[in-house]
N, C-alpha and C positions, 0 to 999 in steps of 0.2 A: 096624787100630784099630776096635772096635764103636762105633756110634753110640749119641749118648745119647738114652735115651727116657727122659720124664718120668715116666710110670707104668706099671707091671705091667699086665698082661691081670688080674690078680685084683684088682689095685685097682679099675681098672672095673667089674667086674662088682659087686664090694663099694658102689660107689657106684650103680650102677645098681638095685640091690635097694633101696638104702636110700631111692630116688625113686620106688619101683614101676616103673620101667621095663625091659621086657627085653631090649630093644636099643639101641642108639646112636641109629640112624636114626629111632626112633621121637619125638626129641628136636625135628625138622625136619618134624613131619606138617602145622604150619600153612602151610609154605612151599608154593607151587604145586607139582606134581609138574612140570612141564617145566623149572623153574629149580632144582630141586633139588639134583642130584647132577650140574653140568654137569661133561663130559669136558674137562680140562686138559690143554695140552701143554707137559709139564714134563719137565725133565731129572730123571734118577734122582735118589736124596738122595742127599747127601753126608756122610762124617764130619766128626767137630769138625776135624781137621786137616786135610783136603781142605777143609772150608770157610774154614779162616783162611790159607790159601794162596790159595783165589782172592779172598776179600777185598783181601790183602796187592795184589796183580796189581792190581786194581781200584784202588787207591788208590793203585797208583804211576802211573797214569794223568794225578794230579794235578801239577800244578805247584804248589809252596808258596812264600811270598815269603822262605822262607829260602837257597832254589835259587838264585831270580833276584832282580837289583836291583828294589825297585818305588820307583814315584814316584807311586803312587797315593793319593790326599786324598779331598777330596769326603766327608768327612762320617765318614771310617774311616782311621786313621792306623797306620802301622807302627813303633810308638814300643818301644823295649826296655822289656821287664819283666823284673825282678830273678827267677832261677831261687827264690828263698823266695816270691813272692808266690804261684805254682803250688804248692808245699810247702802252704801254710797251707790254700790251698782245696780242698786235698785231705786234710784231716783229715778222717776219719770224723764227726767231733763236728758239722761243718759239712755237708760234703757227704751224708751220708746222712740229716739228720736230717730229721723230718717238715717239711714244707710250715710254717713260722714264721710264721702269721697268726692263729693262734689264741690266746688269754688265757693258755694254758699253757707257751707259748714258755718254753723254757729261759734262766735269766740268764745264760749266756754268750753264746747268742746276741743277748738284749737288751743286753747290754753293748758287741758287736760293732758294733749297730746303732747305739748310743748315742755311739760314738767315730766312727762314721763321718759321723752327721750335725753332729758336732763339725768334722770336718775339713772337711765340704762349707759350711758356715756358714765357717768360715775363707778358704776358697779363694775363693767366691762373694760373700763381705763381705757378708752378710747375717746378719740377728739368728736365724733358724727355719729347720730344713730337716727335710724330711720323711725316711723311713726307704728312699726310694730309688722310681723308678717304673720303666716296662717298658725306657724308652731316652731318645734325646733327645727323639724327634720327637713323641712321646707326652707327653713333659715339657710339649712347646710349647702341644701342645693341651689338658692338662688347665691351665695356666697362663692359656691364655685362658678357659676355662669358670670358672676362678677370678675372672679380673678382672670378667667378667661379673657373677658375683652380687655381688661387692663393691660395682660401680658401679651394678648395674640399667640397665644398658643395653646395645643392641642391634647395636653398630657396631664393625665391629674394623677395624683398620690394619694390615697387614702390608709391611714393607719389600720390596722387587721383588729386594733381594739376601738375602733369608732363604733359604735351602737350600730348592729347589725341591720336594725331596721331601715336607719338614719343612710345607710351606705347603699340600700335599695330604692331610697326616695332618692339619691344622688343618681343612681343609673336610671331613674324612671326619667329625670332631667335633662339625661345626656344624650340619651336614647336615640333623638333622631338627628343627632350630631356625630360626626367623625371624630369623635374622640377617645384614646386610648387611656383605661382607667387601671390604676398597676393598685394592686393591695398586698401591704405589708403581712408576712405570715404571721399566725399566733397558734400557740402548741401548747397542751396542756401536757409536763412534765412531772415526774415523780417529786419533786421539789416545790411544783408550782407552774403558775402561768407564763409564759418567755414569748418574746415579739423578735421580730427583725429590726434591726436600726433603719428606722424611716430614711433617716439622712443619705442611705447607700442608695436609696432608690432613684434621688433627685438626680436628672443631668439638665443640660441645657436647652431642653425643648418641653419641660415640665412648667406649668401654670399655676399648680398653687400645690401644697400638703395641706392635709386635713387632718389634725389631731384631736382628740376628745381628751380633757383634763376637769376633775378627775376621768379616767376611761370607765370602759362600760364595765369593768370588773373591780372599781372602785377606788384602783391604783393612783395614787396623787405621784405621778411623774416629773423627774427633775428634767425641766426643758432649757434650761439652762445652754445655749451654745446653738441651739437649733433654730433660730431665727436667722443668726449669721450666716451657720451652714446653707440653709435654703434661700437667703438674699444672694449668697455668694455666688448663685446659678441661674440669678435673676427671676426666680420664684418667689410666690407670697407664701405667707403661713395663717392659716384659718385655723382657729382655736375653739370647738364647740363645748360649749358647758351644758350638761343634760341638768346638772344638780347646782342650781345659783345659788342656793342657800351656802355651798361651800365657799363660797367669794367673802363670806364673813368673816371666816382665819385664812383662806389661802391667796396667793399672786392673781391679781387679774390678769385675761390674756393681754391688755397692753401692756404689762409688766414684763409678761416673758414675750414679747417684740413682735404681738401679730398684728397683722396689717388688717385684719378683719377678725370679728367674733361673732358668735351666733352663739343663744343659748334659749333653751326651753322656761318660757315664763309660770308653767303651773305651777313651780313648787313656789313660789311666791304671793300665794293668797288665794291660790285658785284651784276649785273643788276639783277633784279627780273626773269627775262625769263622765265615767265610762270611756276615760280616750278621749274626750276634746267636746266641744272645743278649747282651743288654747290659744297662748299667743307666740308666737316667737320674737326674740329680742336679736338686734340685728346692729353692728357698729363697724365702724372703721376708721382709719386716718383720715384726715382731712382732705390731703392728696388726692382720694378716691372717691370723692363725696360726690359727685357728679354719675359715678357709677353705681351709686349706692340704688336698690331699686325699690320700689313702693314711692312714700310720699316723705317730706319732711316738713314738720311745722316750724314757723319762724315767729320771733319777736321783732315787732318795729314801731313806728311812732305814725299816727294819723296829723291829718294837717293841722290839728289844735295841740298837737305836740304831747297826748294821750297815748300811754302804751296802747298797743293794738297787736292782735295775733294773725298770720296769714299763712297759705299753702305756700312754702318758700320754692320747693322743687317738687314737681310730680311728674316723674319719667314716667308713664303711662301711657298706652295708645289713645288713651279717651281723653288726653291733653295734649299731647304731642302728635306730630307725625310718626306715623306707626312704625318707621324704619327709623326711628329715632329711643324709640323706648328701651327702656332697660329691662323690663319684665311684664307679664301680662297679671301682676295681683290687682285683684278687681279693688280691694280696700283694705284697710287696716283692719286689725282684730280690736278696735277704740273699746268697746264695752271691757273687752277682756286686759286691755292694754291700762284703762281704769283703775281694774281691781289691782295690778299690780302696783299702778301708782301708790295707789289708798296702804297697799301693803307695806311697801317702801318705806312711804313717810311716816306710818304709823310704828314701826320696827324701828326705823332709824338705824344708827350705825351698830350701836351697844345693842339691841334686839336681836337685829341681823347676826352678830356676833356671839351672841347668848344661845339663838337656836341652833348656829352652827356647832357650836361648841359642846351642846348637849347631845347633839346626834350624831358626832364623832365618839363622844366619850361612853357611848349607849353600843354603838357598833363594836368598840373595843372589849368593852365586859363581856360582849356576846360573844365575839371570834375567842376571846380567850376560854372559855367555857365551853365551846362548841368545838375547838380543838383537840379539848381534853377528852371528848367523847371515845370511845371504842369502834376504830373505822373510820373516824372522820379527822380531816385536815384541812391546813385554811391554803387555798391555790394562789390569793391575790398576793402580790408581794407587798410587805411594809413601806412605805407608809401607805395607807388606805382613808376614805372620807367617811363615809357612812353607808357604805355597802360593801362585800365581799363575797367571793366564790369558793364553794367548800366542797371537797369530796366528800361524797357519803357512801354508804354499803347500800344502798338501794336506787334502782335507777330513777330518774329525775320525775317522771310524770306519776309514777307509785308512790315516790315520799311526797309530793305535793298531794297527792289523792288521801292518802292515810292521815298526814295535818289538817285537812277540810273535815275528815269523820271527827277530827278533836277540836273544832271549831277553832282553825288556825291558819289566817291567809299568809302563805309564804312560797317565795321560791318564784323564778321566772325562767321558762324554757327558751333562753334567748338562742342558745347555739344547739337547738334539737336538730339532732342530725348530722351533727359534725362530730367526726371522729375524736375521742378523748374527752368530750364534754357530756357522755353519756348517764354520768353518775356525779351529777356537780348540780350543788342549787346556788342560786345567786340571793342573799339574802341581803333587806336595808332598814333601817333605823332612823327614827325621826325622834324629836323632843317629845314626841306624843307616847314612844312606847315606854312602859314603867319597867322599873326594874322586876316586878312580878310577874310580868307579861312575858318579858325575855326568860326568865326562871324556868314558865312554863311551856316554853319553846325548849329550850334546852333539855326540861326533864320530857317532851314529847318526842324528841327526835330518839333521844335514847330508847323510849320505850317500842316505838314504832319500828325501828332497828334492830333492836337485842334479837 
């Protein structure tokens, strides 16, 4: 099979004549001679057929969550996505469209964004949502900056039970600002994970408090009264959700009194994709709409009275004066947001509730079986949603390695190097985990730690 060539020699000569150069090498005259054409130790060129076979061989070296049972969580969850979600995302109207952040974005894309925003408002229980941000972590960082603009304060309180990688993203967002970041303490005791009361850290200089629900250990916290205590000091409450399927059975951030809510969209129909790209969900109270970063798509009518869609607010530096911009977000994750929209539309309230119910039930079943093993104990307080932290007889990395040898993907070392977490595993369960898989996990844990 002949190799594919993009240009013929005649094409190249025509291009060179057009720009007034007699030889391709002349284009590199400004590069130092000793670096101009280094000898490269490369194998012979491959045909398209050969290259395809080689890539298949490389891909076969990977193991996917479809091949081995997966109990990995910690911010990325192996939920089932209906086949129609991928089909919709693959439509050329969406998948090949120009990056849709320009005012001339198509009506179809704008309508999809409007539907996405409507679903996010309903899911998070707040008034206004933007057209997505990059992911759940960046959404928290943007929410903190937003709270600072609203309150004009420079002190931020983070829950120690907020995902540690998300906390690092917040620190990166605030690195160039003179901001005090306070984190509540978290510790592992014989009875489980305990934490400092976050309301005790709020004072008159605090811009916002960020909590995760369920928290990074899977614990569903009682947030009653927290918003009131925070508001009494003039601060805002930000509720971050890493596992939004939990909202099928739990209160929304808005119902807890959140002023701003963020979430990771990956569990809502998006593939794991080795950690991204994903879509960040973000919503707020109507009073704060003009401080919401990114874009908002709105519904209107044209001169003929027909329904249409427009970019209502575009608070970024490309569209307004730089000093007025609320964010440097370049665009929304529109294609991935369309996937989230398709998932939520297909699942509906009943489907999302059922996915959440099954995920929770399977986690409860697993927790009871694992806690009964010799040397294991449950560290996440009840109630939890679909993941929990357990104390184990083996060091975290070693246990994960032994499970991989048994073709089981489990455990996330989120607090690697933190005192008290050396012999712990964070395990997650979704509707895709069968009872047989959970039983195999429990048996493997017993065998490798015997």
